[in-house]
TORDRENZA-445109 format. One record per residue (C-alpha): residue number from 0; residue in one letter; chain; x, z, y. Coordinates in steps of 0.001 Angstrom, whole numbers, plus 500000, padded with zeros to 6 digits. Layout:
% TORDRENZA-445109
(atom NUM A A (X Z Y)) ...
% end
This chain:
% TORDRENZA-445109
(atom 0 M A (180180 850497 830806)) (atom 1 N A (182156 849719 827652)) (atom 2 V A (181065 852179 824984)) (atom 3 N A (183189 852340 821844)) (atom 4 K A (182751 854249 818628)) (atom 5 H A (185474 856843 818070)) (atom 6 T A (186154 858600 814775)) (atom 7 I A (187339 862167 815381)) (atom 8 V A (188675 864384 812594)) (atom 9 A A (189059 868119 813232)) (atom 10 L A (190198 871017 811088)) (atom 11 V A (188242 874177 811841)) (atom 12 Q A (188093 877687 810467)) (atom 13 D A (185050 878535 808346)) (atom 14 R A (183236 880841 810738)) (atom 15 P A (179633 881100 811926)) (atom 16 G A (178921 879080 815068)) (atom 17 V A (182037 876877 814987)) (atom 18 L A (180101 873677 814344)) (atom 19 N A (177628 874489 817121)) (atom 20 R A (180396 875137 819666)) (atom 21 A A (182282 871976 818722)) (atom 22 V A (179203 869741 818862)) (atom 23 S A (178129 871331 822164)) (atom 24 L A (181295 870009 823812)) (atom 25 F A (180198 866447 823026)) (atom 26 R A (176578 867147 823971)) (atom 27 R A (177551 868543 827389)) (atom 28 R A (179469 865339 828126)) (atom 29 G A (176430 863251 827176)) (atom 30 F A (178102 861582 824184)) (atom 31 N A (175899 860389 821351)) (atom 32 I A (177078 861659 817970)) (atom 33 E A (176294 858828 815593)) (atom 34 S A (177564 860612 812493)) (atom 35 L A (178709 864104 811608)) (atom 36 A A (180068 865297 808277)) (atom 37 V A (181655 868634 807507)) (atom 38 G A (182932 870170 804307)) (atom 39 H A (185615 872331 802756)) (atom 40 S A (189178 871043 802907)) (atom 41 E A (192122 871498 800550)) (atom 42 T A (192933 874809 802305)) (atom 43 P A (190644 877783 801562)) (atom 44 G A (188862 878963 804711)) (atom 45 I A (189366 875636 806516)) (atom 46 S A (186773 872860 806863)) (atom 47 R A (187274 869234 807807)) (atom 48 L A (184842 867881 810402)) (atom 49 T A (184419 864130 810912)) (atom 50 L A (182472 862900 813950)) (atom 51 V A (181680 859337 814952)) (atom 52 V A (180992 859406 818686)) (atom 53 E A (179799 856678 821038)) (atom 54 A A (181857 857053 824191)) (atom 55 E A (184091 855144 826557)) (atom 56 E A (186839 857767 826239)) (atom 57 V A (187016 860963 824171)) (atom 58 E A (190478 862256 825072)) (atom 59 Q A (189171 864978 827410)) (atom 60 V A (186713 866290 824803)) (atom 61 T A (189366 866394 822091)) (atom 62 K A (191576 868422 824441)) (atom 63 Q A (188673 870800 825063)) (atom 64 L A (188102 871158 821307)) (atom 65 Y A (191596 872656 821057)) (atom 66 R A (190478 875409 823434)) (atom 67 L A (188046 876713 820811)) (atom 68 I A (189934 879403 818911)) (atom 69 E A (188601 878259 815522)) (atom 70 V A (189726 874633 815990)) (atom 71 L A (193128 874127 814388)) (atom 72 K A (193767 870392 814704)) (atom 73 V A (191986 867413 816266)) (atom 74 S A (192786 863713 815871)) (atom 75 D A (191129 860562 817133)) (atom 76 V A (191741 858335 814097)) (atom 77 T A (189814 855368 815521)) (atom 78 H A (192873 853117 815662)) (atom 79 D A (194714 854569 812651)) (atom 80 P A (194592 852910 809226)) (atom 81 T A (191934 854967 807441)) (atom 82 V A (189858 855083 804305)) (atom 83 E A (186241 855597 805377)) (atom 84 R A (183235 856262 803169)) (atom 85 E A (179522 856950 803462)) (atom 86 M A (176859 857549 800873)) (atom 87 V A (173210 856542 800961)) (atom 88 L A (170259 857509 798794)) (atom 89 V A (167436 854958 799003)) (atom 90 K A (164011 855261 797408)) (atom 91 I A (162461 851823 797096)) (atom 92 H A (159196 850384 795886)) (atom 93 A A (160090 849000 792445)) (atom 94 P A (157262 847959 790167)) (atom 95 S A (158371 846807 786709)) (atom 96 A A (158415 843114 787707)) (atom 97 S A (161106 843630 790380)) (atom 98 R A (163335 846052 788445)) (atom 99 P A (165644 843458 786858)) (atom 100 E A (166502 842118 790315)) (atom 101 V A (167083 845676 791631)) (atom 102 V A (169351 846466 788662)) (atom 103 A A (171343 843286 789345)) (atom 104 L A (171773 844188 793032)) (atom 105 T A (172919 847718 792217)) (atom 106 G A (175588 846192 789965)) (atom 107 V A (176831 843875 792718)) (atom 108 F A (177235 846838 795113)) (atom 109 D A (178596 849304 792512)) (atom 110 A A (175536 851455 793174)) (atom 111 K A (173782 853750 790681)) (atom 112 I A (170142 854137 789853)) (atom 113 V A (169688 857907 789834)) (atom 114 D A (165907 858164 789392)) (atom 115 V A (163128 855941 788118)) (atom 116 G A (159466 856661 788799)) (atom 117 Y A (156326 854738 787936)) (atom 118 N A (156685 852394 790937)) (atom 119 T A (159861 853680 792573)) (atom 120 M A (163599 853862 792069)) (atom 121 I A (166178 855994 793838)) (atom 122 I A (169540 854319 794239)) (atom 123 E A (172821 855988 795225)) (atom 124 M A (175488 853862 796858)) (atom 125 T A (178886 854863 798217)) (atom 126 G A (181222 852623 800179)) (atom 127 T A (182593 851700 803556)) (atom 128 P A (180087 852031 806396)) (atom 129 S A (179722 848228 806565)) (atom 130 K A (179186 847933 802795)) (atom 131 V A (176500 850641 802950)) (atom 132 E A (174838 848777 805823)) (atom 133 N A (174940 845512 803864)) (atom 134 F A (173428 847198 800806)) (atom 135 I A (170567 848608 802875)) (atom 136 E A (169806 845181 804352)) (atom 137 V A (169780 843566 800895)) (atom 138 I A (167558 846252 799357)) (atom 139 R A (165176 846542 802354)) (atom 140 P A (162865 843645 801303)) (atom 141 F A (161832 845672 798234)) (atom 142 G A (160258 848241 800556)) (atom 143 V A (162253 851305 801564)) (atom 144 K A (160085 854403 801095)) (atom 145 E A (162778 856954 802014)) (atom 146 M A (166425 856820 802944)) (atom 147 M A (169145 859374 803638)) (atom 148 R A (172703 858564 804690)) (atom 149 T A (175570 860978 804814)) (atom 150 G A (177846 860887 807779)) (atom 151 R A (181092 858979 807696)) (atom 152 I A (184104 860713 806258)) (atom 153 A A (187580 859414 807032)) (atom 154 M A (191137 860037 805908)) (atom 155 V A (194281 858457 807354)) (atom 156 R A (196080 856215 804857)) (atom 157 G A (199627 856757 803642)) (atom 158 A A (201950 859697 804038)) (atom 159 H A (200447 860930 807317)) (atom 160 T A (198376 864032 806583)) (atom 161 H A (195818 865948 808544)) (atom 162 Q A (196398 869446 807163)) (atom 163 A A (196452 872992 808459)) (atom 164 P A (198949 875546 807186)) (atom 165 A A (197553 878052 804663)) (atom 166 E A (198163 880864 807169)) (atom 167 A A (195466 879405 809422)) (atom 168 A A (192670 880628 807173)) (atom 169 E A (194325 883976 806572)) (atom 170 N A (195403 885231 810006)) (atom 171 G A (192490 883938 812084)) (atom 172 N A (194741 883280 815074)) (atom 173 G A (193561 879782 815869)) (atom 174 H A (195564 879290 819043)) (atom 175 G A (198910 880185 817471)) (atom 176 V A (198209 877990 814490)) (atom 177 A A (197029 875084 816655)) (atom 178 E A (200200 875328 818732)) (atom 179 A A (202317 875385 815565)) (atom 180 I A (200550 872292 814240)) (atom 181 L A (201067 870395 817488)) (atom 182 N A (204800 871097 817569)) 
% end
Protein backbone atom coordinates (compact mmCIF):
# COMPACT_ATOMS: atom_id res chain seq x y z
CA UNK A 1 0.00 0.00 0.00
CA UNK A 2 1.38 3.39 -1.02
CA UNK A 3 0.90 5.75 1.91
CA UNK A 4 1.44 9.44 1.24
CA UNK A 5 1.44 12.43 3.53
CA UNK A 6 -1.38 14.86 2.79
CA UNK A 7 -1.61 18.41 4.12
CA UNK A 8 -5.23 19.38 4.75
CA UNK A 9 -6.28 22.92 5.63
CA UNK A 10 -9.79 23.53 6.97
CA UNK A 11 -11.63 26.62 8.15
CA UNK A 12 -13.92 25.86 11.07
CA UNK A 13 -16.17 27.85 13.36
CA UNK A 14 -14.90 28.40 16.91
CA UNK A 15 -17.26 26.12 18.79
CA UNK A 16 -16.78 23.46 21.47
CA UNK A 17 -16.26 19.97 20.08
CA UNK A 18 -15.46 20.95 16.48
CA UNK A 19 -11.86 19.75 16.66
CA UNK A 20 -12.93 16.44 18.21
CA UNK A 21 -15.54 15.79 15.50
CA UNK A 22 -13.14 16.67 12.69
CA UNK A 23 -10.31 14.51 14.04
CA UNK A 24 -12.73 11.63 14.68
CA UNK A 25 -13.44 11.42 10.95
CA UNK A 26 -9.77 10.64 10.31
CA UNK A 27 -9.54 8.30 13.30
CA UNK A 28 -12.55 6.25 12.15
CA UNK A 29 -10.87 5.72 8.78
CA UNK A 30 -7.69 4.54 10.50
CA UNK A 31 -5.54 7.42 9.24
CA UNK A 32 -2.54 8.45 11.30
CA UNK A 33 -2.49 12.18 12.02
CA UNK A 34 1.18 13.08 11.98
CA UNK A 35 0.65 16.74 12.80
CA UNK A 36 -2.24 18.93 13.87
CA UNK A 37 -2.20 22.69 14.39
CA UNK A 38 -5.17 24.95 15.00
CA UNK A 39 -5.45 28.64 15.71
CA UNK A 40 -7.46 31.78 15.09
CA UNK A 41 -7.66 33.02 11.51
CA UNK A 42 -7.99 36.52 10.08
CA UNK A 43 -11.79 36.28 10.52
CA UNK A 44 -13.15 36.58 14.09
CA UNK A 45 -14.93 33.38 15.15
CA UNK A 46 -13.14 31.25 12.53
CA UNK A 47 -10.12 29.01 13.15
CA UNK A 48 -7.70 27.53 10.65
CA UNK A 49 -6.91 23.84 11.15
CA UNK A 50 -3.88 22.25 9.47
CA UNK A 51 -3.56 18.45 9.50
CA UNK A 52 -0.78 16.31 8.06
CA UNK A 53 -2.27 12.86 7.51
CA UNK A 54 -0.65 9.62 6.39
CA UNK A 55 -3.06 8.04 3.94
CA UNK A 56 -3.29 6.63 0.45
CA UNK A 57 -6.25 8.88 -0.38
CA UNK A 58 -8.04 11.52 1.70
CA UNK A 59 -10.68 12.75 -0.74
CA UNK A 60 -13.54 10.86 0.95
CA UNK A 61 -12.63 12.21 4.40
CA UNK A 62 -12.41 15.79 3.14
CA UNK A 63 -15.89 15.38 1.63
CA UNK A 64 -17.15 14.09 4.97
CA UNK A 65 -15.58 17.06 6.77
CA UNK A 66 -17.90 19.33 4.76
CA UNK A 67 -20.86 17.50 6.30
CA UNK A 68 -19.95 18.88 9.73
CA UNK A 69 -21.97 22.07 10.12
CA UNK A 70 -19.06 23.99 11.68
CA UNK A 71 -16.65 23.20 8.82
CA UNK A 72 -16.67 26.04 6.30
CA UNK A 73 -13.93 25.12 3.83
CA UNK A 74 -11.55 22.19 3.31
CA UNK A 75 -8.58 21.96 0.95
CA UNK A 76 -5.97 19.30 0.34
CA UNK A 77 -2.98 21.57 -0.33
CA UNK A 78 -0.50 18.69 -0.68
CA UNK A 79 0.27 19.46 -4.32
CA UNK A 80 -0.22 23.24 -4.17
CA UNK A 81 2.72 25.63 -3.84
CA UNK A 82 2.71 26.40 -0.11
CA UNK A 83 4.72 28.07 2.60
CA UNK A 84 5.04 25.58 5.46
CA UNK A 85 6.49 26.17 8.91
CA UNK A 86 7.04 24.33 12.17
CA UNK A 87 8.60 25.39 15.43
CA UNK A 88 10.63 23.32 17.86
CA UNK A 89 11.79 23.98 21.40
CA UNK A 90 14.77 21.81 22.36
CA UNK A 91 16.39 21.59 25.78
CA UNK A 92 19.90 20.23 25.43
CA UNK A 93 22.74 19.33 27.73
CA UNK A 94 25.12 22.29 27.38
CA UNK A 95 27.95 22.59 29.86
CA UNK A 96 30.07 25.73 29.46
CA UNK A 97 32.67 23.96 27.28
CA UNK A 98 30.14 23.13 24.53
CA UNK A 99 28.24 26.44 24.52
CA UNK A 100 30.32 28.21 21.85
CA UNK A 101 29.60 25.37 19.42
CA UNK A 102 25.87 25.45 20.31
CA UNK A 103 25.76 29.23 19.78
CA UNK A 104 27.42 28.79 16.37
CA UNK A 105 24.89 26.13 15.33
CA UNK A 106 21.94 28.27 16.41
CA UNK A 107 23.30 31.04 14.18
CA UNK A 108 23.57 28.73 11.17
CA UNK A 109 19.92 27.67 11.58
CA UNK A 110 18.57 31.13 12.50
CA UNK A 111 17.53 29.67 15.85
CA UNK A 112 17.33 31.52 19.18
CA UNK A 113 18.61 30.58 22.58
CA UNK A 114 15.65 31.35 24.83
CA UNK A 115 16.91 29.98 28.16
CA UNK A 116 20.26 29.16 29.70
CA UNK A 117 20.60 27.02 32.82
CA UNK A 118 23.64 25.76 34.68
CA UNK A 119 24.13 22.80 32.30
CA UNK A 120 21.26 23.27 29.85
CA UNK A 121 20.07 25.53 27.07
CA UNK A 122 16.64 25.81 25.49
CA UNK A 123 16.71 26.65 21.81
CA UNK A 124 13.78 27.81 19.67
CA UNK A 125 13.91 27.17 15.95
CA UNK A 126 11.32 27.90 13.27
CA UNK A 127 11.52 26.79 9.66
CA UNK A 128 10.31 24.37 7.04
CA UNK A 129 9.62 20.87 8.37
CA UNK A 130 12.83 19.58 6.72
CA UNK A 131 14.93 22.42 8.17
CA UNK A 132 13.52 21.70 11.65
CA UNK A 133 14.35 18.02 11.18
CA UNK A 134 17.90 18.87 10.08
CA UNK A 135 18.37 21.16 13.09
CA UNK A 136 17.25 18.41 15.47
CA UNK A 137 19.69 15.93 13.93
CA UNK A 138 22.58 18.41 14.22
CA UNK A 139 21.79 19.33 17.83
CA UNK A 140 21.02 15.75 18.98
CA UNK A 141 24.67 14.79 19.74
CA UNK A 142 24.71 17.40 22.53
CA UNK A 143 22.08 15.35 24.37
CA UNK A 144 18.42 16.24 23.96
CA UNK A 145 16.79 16.40 27.40
CA UNK A 146 13.35 17.57 26.20
CA UNK A 147 11.82 18.49 22.89
CA UNK A 148 8.47 19.86 21.74
CA UNK A 149 7.47 20.46 18.13
CA UNK A 150 4.44 22.34 16.96
CA UNK A 151 2.42 20.91 14.16
CA UNK A 152 2.95 22.04 10.60
CA UNK A 153 1.13 25.13 9.46
CA UNK A 154 0.68 25.80 5.76
CA UNK A 155 -0.54 28.60 3.53
CA UNK A 156 -0.94 28.48 -0.25
CA UNK A 157 1.42 30.86 -2.05
CA UNK A 158 0.31 33.72 -4.29
CA UNK A 159 -3.09 35.25 -4.83
CA UNK A 160 -5.06 32.09 -4.01
CA UNK A 161 -6.60 32.51 -0.56
CA UNK A 162 -8.20 30.14 1.86
CA UNK A 163 -10.68 32.47 3.55
CA UNK A 164 -14.21 32.32 4.87
CA UNK A 165 -16.61 35.23 4.51
CA UNK A 166 -17.09 37.33 7.66
CA UNK A 167 -20.74 36.24 7.79
CA UNK A 168 -19.62 32.68 8.56
CA UNK A 169 -18.69 33.56 12.13
CA UNK A 170 -21.76 35.71 12.63
CA UNK A 171 -24.69 33.66 11.32
CA UNK A 172 -23.56 30.19 12.40
CA UNK A 173 -25.11 28.58 9.33
CA UNK A 174 -22.16 26.45 8.30
CA UNK A 175 -23.84 24.61 5.46
CA UNK A 176 -25.02 27.76 3.67
CA UNK A 177 -21.64 29.37 4.07
CA UNK A 178 -19.79 26.24 2.91
CA UNK A 179 -21.99 26.07 -0.18
CA UNK A 180 -21.35 29.75 -0.89
CA UNK A 181 -17.59 29.23 -0.58
CA UNK A 182 -17.64 26.26 -2.95
CA UNK A 183 -19.52 28.15 -5.65
